[in-house]
VOBA-982670 format. One line per 3 residues: number of its first residue (from 1); for each residue x, y, z of C-alpha. Coordinates in steps of 0.5 Angstrom, whole numbers. Layout:
N
NUM) X:Y:Z  ...
END
This chain:
318
1) 93:-45:-96  90:-47:-89  90:-42:-83
4) 94:-44:-77  92:-41:-70  98:-39:-66
7) 98:-36:-59  103:-31:-58  106:-27:-51
10) 108:-20:-50  112:-22:-43  113:-16:-40
13) 117:-13:-34  114:-7:-29  120:-3:-33
16) 116:-4:-40  121:-8:-43  118:-15:-46
19) 121:-21:-49  124:-23:-55  126:-30:-58
22) 131:-31:-64  129:-37:-68  133:-43:-69
25) 137:-45:-75  133:-51:-76  126:-47:-77
28) 123:-42:-82  126:-35:-82  132:-37:-78
31) 136:-32:-74  129:-28:-74  126:-25:-68
34) 119:-27:-65  115:-26:-59  114:-33:-55
37) 109:-38:-57  106:-43:-61  101:-47:-65
40) 94:-48:-62  92:-55:-62  85:-58:-64
43) 80:-57:-58  85:-52:-55  83:-45:-54
46) 89:-39:-55  89:-38:-48  90:-45:-46
49) 95:-46:-52  99:-40:-49  100:-43:-42
52) 102:-49:-45  107:-46:-50  110:-42:-45
55) 111:-47:-40  115:-52:-46  119:-46:-49
58) 121:-42:-43  119:-46:-36  114:-41:-33
61) 108:-42:-30  103:-36:-33  99:-32:-28
64) 96:-27:-32  95:-26:-39  91:-21:-42
67) 88:-22:-49  90:-16:-53  91:-17:-60
70) 89:-21:-66  93:-21:-73  93:-25:-79
73) 99:-26:-84  101:-30:-90  108:-32:-90
76) 110:-36:-96  110:-43:-92  103:-41:-88
79) 97:-37:-87  97:-35:-79  92:-32:-75
82) 96:-30:-68  93:-28:-62  97:-24:-58
85) 96:-24:-50  100:-19:-45  103:-23:-40
88) 104:-19:-34  105:-24:-28  108:-31:-28
91) 112:-36:-24  119:-39:-25  125:-37:-28
94) 125:-36:-35  130:-41:-38  130:-42:-46
97) 129:-49:-49  127:-47:-56  130:-41:-59
100) 138:-39:-60  137:-33:-56  133:-28:-52
103) 133:-21:-51  129:-16:-47  127:-10:-51
106) 123:-3:-51  118:-1:-56  121:5:-58
109) 128:2:-58  129:-4:-61  137:-7:-61
112) 135:-14:-64  134:-15:-72  131:-18:-76
115) 124:-18:-74  119:-23:-77  115:-19:-82
118) 108:-21:-78  111:-17:-72  111:-10:-75
121) 104:-8:-73  105:-11:-67  111:-7:-65
124) 107:0:-67  101:-2:-63  106:-3:-57
127) 108:4:-58  101:7:-57  100:10:-50
130) 95:7:-45  91:13:-44  87:17:-50
133) 85:24:-48  79:27:-52  78:35:-52
136) 71:38:-50  73:46:-51  65:47:-52
139) 64:45:-45  70:47:-41  71:53:-45
142) 77:54:-50  82:58:-46  80:53:-40
145) 81:47:-45  88:49:-47  90:50:-40
148) 88:43:-38  91:40:-44  98:44:-43
151) 97:41:-36  96:34:-38  101:34:-43
154) 106:37:-38  104:31:-34  106:26:-39
157) 100:25:-44  102:23:-51  95:22:-55
160) 90:27:-56  83:27:-60  81:34:-62
163) 73:33:-62  69:39:-62  62:39:-66
166) 60:44:-61  64:49:-63  63:54:-70
169) 67:52:-76  72:58:-75  73:57:-67
172) 74:50:-68  79:51:-73  83:56:-69
175) 83:52:-63  85:45:-67  91:49:-70
178) 93:52:-63  92:45:-59  96:41:-65
181) 102:46:-64  101:45:-56  101:37:-57
184) 107:37:-62  111:42:-57  111:36:-52
187) 112:31:-56  105:28:-56  101:25:-62
190) 94:29:-64  88:26:-68  82:31:-71
193) 76:27:-71  72:27:-77  75:32:-81
196) 81:30:-86  82:37:-89  83:40:-82
199) 87:34:-80  92:36:-86  91:44:-85
202) 93:43:-78  99:38:-79  95:33:-74
205) 98:26:-74  92:23:-76  85:22:-77
208) 80:19:-72  73:16:-75  66:17:-72
211) 63:10:-73  58:13:-79  64:15:-83
214) 68:9:-82  62:5:-85  63:9:-91
217) 70:7:-93  73:1:-96  80:3:-96
220) 84:6:-91  85:14:-91  92:16:-93
223) 94:19:-86  100:16:-81  95:15:-76
226) 88:12:-76  83:11:-71  76:10:-70
229) 70:10:-66  66:3:-66  60:1:-62
232) 59:-6:-65  63:-12:-66  62:-11:-74
235) 64:-4:-74  71:-6:-70  72:-12:-75
238) 71:-7:-81  76:-2:-77  81:-7:-77
241) 80:-9:-84  81:-3:-87  87:-2:-83
244) 86:3:-77  92:3:-72  87:3:-66
247) 79:4:-64  75:6:-58  70:2:-56
250) 63:3:-51  60:6:-48  62:2:-42
253) 58:6:-37  53:11:-37  56:17:-39
256) 53:25:-37  53:26:-45  49:20:-46
259) 45:19:-40  39:15:-43  44:10:-46
262) 46:4:-42  53:2:-41  55:-5:-44
265) 59:-7:-37  66:-10:-37  63:-17:-39
268) 59:-15:-45  65:-10:-47  70:-16:-47
271) 65:-21:-50  64:-16:-56  71:-14:-57
274) 73:-21:-57  68:-24:-60  72:-28:-65
277) 77:-32:-61  77:-28:-55  82:-23:-57
280) 80:-16:-61  83:-15:-68  86:-8:-67
283) 88:-4:-60  82:-2:-57  81:3:-52
286) 75:3:-47  70:9:-47  65:11:-43
289) 65:14:-36  72:11:-35  78:14:-32
292) 85:12:-31  83:8:-25  80:3:-29
295) 86:1:-33  87:-5:-30  80:-7:-31
298) 80:-5:-38  86:-9:-39  83:-16:-36
301) 78:-15:-41  82:-14:-47  83:-7:-48
304) 89:-4:-50  88:2:-45  83:8:-43
307) 80:13:-47  76:19:-43  73:26:-44
310) 71:29:-38  76:25:-33  82:27:-38
313) 82:34:-36  81:33:-28  86:37:-25
316) 88:31:-21  88:26:-27  95:24:-28
END
């Protein structure tokens, strides 16, 4: 079956709501809800197709469309490759020309159904927070790390990785158990780095794979939430292939922990995560000398969000 490229838009308001359209009666999957967009024409880039389609479908001029996520799906009538962009600014009043209806929705509270089958992982990706904090108890001290974790959870932190190669096994196990319980108390999700047994025994939400561990896997481990560290486009594609829910990619800048490893810089970061069509195959968190202040730059480069170790635990980091 021929592969058809499609550009799709997550059109977002400042309040976090995004726009869905209901497919018309004379189309495949009539009545199903979808993200606005359409086919990429020959000789057209996905971003150019997005601008054209949103003008034709909704009558708006796109001012900002950040590359975000690439997905493939096989329907009974078509094999599609969807390039999703986060449309955060546009000009003009939205007026529908092709759908039966439009609806603004929130990732955590959909009020319309059914959705097109290809969009289930897209909705799950939209529900991911934009900041991923990585623990450093071996550096900060266990008690100081737990205090910092509690402070940031109280400030709204929702996604945490426990990565403690510098702790002795017993201390690491005790810290992980306490940290997981603390995260769950605040409604945050937490992943354990590289240790499936510890992830299960502590009741963590998932597993984070170091790149070397990712390379050994041909299928997805059985965890509700799975992430991976990637440093090359090949690793990123493999993480997407086995079904990782998101990845971290870097380093973008030189870091204190790896002072002799040069950072990619934002231009190379964007080129590597979007090396096929300009859009990454999985939600990607930029890593390496970054903080929340870098979020907007990261979004423009194609990242879903920011991952951080030291910056995550600074008292003024919110």
